[in-house]
Backbone bond lengths (Angstrom), bond angles and torsions (degrees), N, CA, C in turn:
res aa  C-N    CA-C-N  psi(-1)  N-CA   C-N-CA  omega(-1)  CA-C   N-CA-C  phi
1 M - - - 1.511 - - 1.545 109.58 -
2 L 1.332 115.70 -38.56 1.453 120.05 -175.62 1.604 108.61 -67.46
3 W 1.342 114.82 -38.89 1.477 117.19 -177.31 1.475 110.75 -72.11
4 Q 1.328 119.41 -25.30 1.462 121.31 178.65 1.577 109.07 -70.94
5 L 1.318 121.60 -20.72 1.392 126.30 174.58 1.464 112.61 -94.82
6 L 1.346 117.06 -35.12 1.465 122.39 -175.27 1.534 113.10 -69.14
7 W 1.386 113.76 -45.28 1.475 116.68 -177.09 1.544 113.72 -65.97
8 P 1.269 119.21 -45.63 1.449 119.85 174.27 1.535 113.15 -60.09
9 A 1.319 116.85 -37.22 1.464 121.30 -176.95 1.523 107.08 -69.46
10 L 1.316 117.75 -46.55 1.470 117.97 176.44 1.558 113.16 -63.44
11 G 1.312 114.17 -38.23 1.462 118.28 178.60 1.530 110.00 -66.05
12 G 1.384 113.52 -39.16 1.439 118.48 -179.88 1.485 111.86 -63.84
13 L 1.340 119.29 -40.35 1.470 123.96 178.09 1.489 108.02 -61.62
14 L 1.259 118.55 -47.91 1.502 122.51 -176.79 1.533 110.61 -67.67
15 I 1.365 116.63 -44.60 1.442 116.57 -179.87 1.555 111.81 -72.62
16 G 1.325 113.52 -32.64 1.460 114.38 174.87 1.593 115.29 -59.25
17 S 1.348 113.34 -41.24 1.469 118.02 176.46 1.530 110.38 -71.04
18 L 1.358 117.88 -36.86 1.490 116.03 177.80 1.540 113.88 -75.75
19 G 1.382 112.26 -25.16 1.490 114.15 176.48 1.498 112.00 -66.78
20 R 1.316 114.91 -31.81 1.538 117.73 173.96 1.470 110.98 -61.28
21 L 1.327 116.36 -37.46 1.489 115.06 -178.34 1.544 111.87 -78.88
22 A 1.297 117.19 -17.92 1.463 120.06 177.79 1.557 113.86 -78.77
23 V 1.319 115.37 -20.28 1.462 118.12 -179.10 1.468 111.48 -77.73
24 P 1.301 120.48 124.80 1.421 122.08 -175.37 1.544 113.77 -71.30
25 G 1.267 119.62 148.40 1.441 123.07 176.11 1.500 110.19 81.67
26 P 1.357 115.00 -179.64 1.499 117.28 178.31 1.583 110.90 -71.21
27 V 1.310 113.45 141.14 1.441 120.80 179.50 1.531 107.72 -109.45
28 S 1.369 113.72 123.05 1.439 117.38 176.75 1.452 116.25 -93.06
29 M 1.331 113.87 38.77 1.501 122.96 -176.61 1.536 105.78 -112.41
30 P 1.331 118.25 121.12 1.466 118.16 178.28 1.448 110.92 -69.60
31 W 1.351 117.28 154.78 1.437 125.21 -176.35 1.584 111.02 -55.85
32 P 1.241 120.09 -45.74 1.525 115.36 179.91 1.445 113.56 -58.75
33 R 1.355 115.43 -39.56 1.538 119.30 -179.20 1.543 106.84 -66.94
34 T 1.261 117.88 -39.31 1.457 122.85 179.36 1.550 110.59 -59.54
35 L 1.337 115.09 -46.99 1.469 118.10 179.05 1.533 111.22 -69.68
36 A 1.302 117.66 -38.89 1.399 118.56 173.98 1.540 117.19 -60.12
37 A 1.370 112.51 -41.40 1.482 115.10 175.82 1.539 113.07 -67.39
38 G 1.354 115.31 -35.54 1.483 117.01 174.59 1.523 111.09 -67.35
39 L 1.261 119.18 -37.74 1.506 124.84 179.96 1.506 108.65 -65.70
40 L 1.317 117.47 -47.58 1.476 118.39 -179.15 1.488 109.79 -66.81
41 G 1.322 118.93 -42.41 1.479 122.60 178.96 1.533 110.98 -59.87
42 G 1.307 115.40 -43.49 1.445 119.87 -176.41 1.455 113.80 -69.08
43 V 1.411 117.13 -45.60 1.436 116.54 178.60 1.503 112.28 -70.99
44 G 1.357 119.17 -40.38 1.422 121.49 178.75 1.552 112.81 -62.21
45 G 1.304 114.32 -44.49 1.492 119.54 179.48 1.488 109.69 -64.43
46 G 1.345 117.83 -40.67 1.513 120.81 -174.92 1.498 109.13 -69.27
47 L 1.342 114.81 -41.15 1.452 117.46 179.76 1.517 111.28 -66.91
48 L 1.338 116.31 -43.12 1.482 120.79 179.73 1.582 109.85 -62.98
49 A 1.327 117.10 -38.98 1.420 122.72 -179.08 1.546 109.10 -67.47
50 S 1.282 114.12 -43.11 1.512 114.76 -176.54 1.503 110.89 -71.58
51 V 1.316 119.21 -26.20 1.448 119.61 176.02 1.499 111.96 -76.78
52 V 1.346 115.22 -39.82 1.536 117.43 -179.93 1.507 115.48 -75.87
53 I 1.345 117.88 -45.63 1.462 118.80 -176.21 1.556 115.71 -104.62
54 G 1.347 114.72 -8.79 1.497 120.56 176.97 1.499 109.81 101.58
55 R 1.333 113.33 154.89 1.466 122.69 -179.26 1.535 116.12 -70.49
56 E 1.307 116.16 -25.33 1.477 121.55 -176.69 1.505 112.55 -64.39
57 H 1.310 118.42 -22.75 1.486 124.56 -175.06 1.556 106.45 -94.59
58 R 1.280 119.56 64.91 1.437 125.14 -174.25 1.530 115.51 -62.69
59 V 1.314 115.49 -42.42 1.474 118.20 179.92 1.511 111.40 -69.60
60 I 1.306 121.74 -38.23 1.435 124.58 179.41 1.583 105.45 -68.74
61 C 1.285 119.87 -40.66 1.467 121.19 -179.97 1.563 108.99 -63.85
62 F 1.326 116.65 -39.75 1.403 118.59 178.88 1.576 113.81 -65.99
63 V 1.277 117.20 -39.65 1.434 123.36 172.11 1.424 115.38 -60.60
64 I 1.366 118.13 -44.27 1.408 123.38 175.55 1.525 111.11 -62.24
65 A 1.318 113.33 -42.29 1.531 119.14 -179.73 1.531 109.38 -61.63
66 A 1.389 117.52 -42.34 1.468 121.67 178.37 1.504 110.83 -66.13
67 L 1.279 118.46 -40.56 1.508 120.52 174.44 1.550 114.32 -62.36
68 F 1.332 117.30 -38.67 1.498 119.52 173.03 1.474 110.47 -61.87
69 A 1.287 117.00 -45.02 1.476 121.19 -171.58 1.621 105.62 -67.56
70 A 1.230 116.45 -44.40 1.491 118.88 177.61 1.466 116.02 -59.82
71 L 1.467 112.01 -43.56 1.464 116.67 179.29 1.546 112.97 -67.50
72 L 1.327 114.40 -32.19 1.464 117.55 -179.67 1.533 110.73 -69.57
73 V 1.340 116.93 -36.80 1.444 120.47 -178.74 1.549 107.46 -72.92
74 Y 1.307 116.61 -41.99 1.493 122.01 -179.54 1.538 110.49 -66.07
75 G 1.315 115.39 -44.85 1.452 117.88 176.74 1.456 117.16 -62.65
76 Y 1.332 115.90 -38.72 1.467 121.66 176.63 1.535 111.45 -62.47
77 S 1.364 116.09 -41.15 1.455 121.07 -177.67 1.526 108.90 -69.48
78 I 1.311 117.12 -36.20 1.487 122.44 175.94 1.601 109.13 -58.58
79 V 1.323 111.12 -54.63 1.490 117.05 -179.51 1.484 114.31 -57.59
80 R 1.337 116.66 -41.90 1.476 121.33 175.60 1.478 113.20 -62.45
81 R 1.336 115.57 -41.40 1.472 120.35 -178.39 1.542 111.57 -69.36
82 S 1.333 115.22 -40.78 1.477 116.82 176.33 1.497 114.38 -64.22
83 R 1.344 115.98 -38.69 1.489 119.90 175.89 1.503 112.23 -65.18
84 A 1.299 116.82 -38.61 1.503 119.62 178.27 1.490 110.07 -68.19
85 L 1.338 120.26 -36.52 1.476 121.22 177.56 1.543 110.02 -72.01
86 A 1.248 118.36 -32.12 1.480 120.73 -179.62 1.556 112.27 -70.80
87 R 1.370 113.40 -27.97 1.456 115.91 -179.11 1.545 112.49 -80.54
88 S 1.376 116.53 -22.41 1.470 119.62 -179.17 1.410 114.46 -90.59
């Protein structure tokens, strides 16, 4: 049980930090928020994938968790950028 939470969490932290690098242009998102978004996306995506497709497909669950983490970081950066453009 612990590994099913630990792997997506570690993957989320890694993908969250890499997701920041994948976003073009300057990112107005502090590093702790980037890691938190990656962590939440990784754990949430991993839990959702394990419920939907089953715990025995660990690699697929990890990939889905990484995709959720990257999408969460990217989506947050898009929302922040659009809000900054709307203010100016």
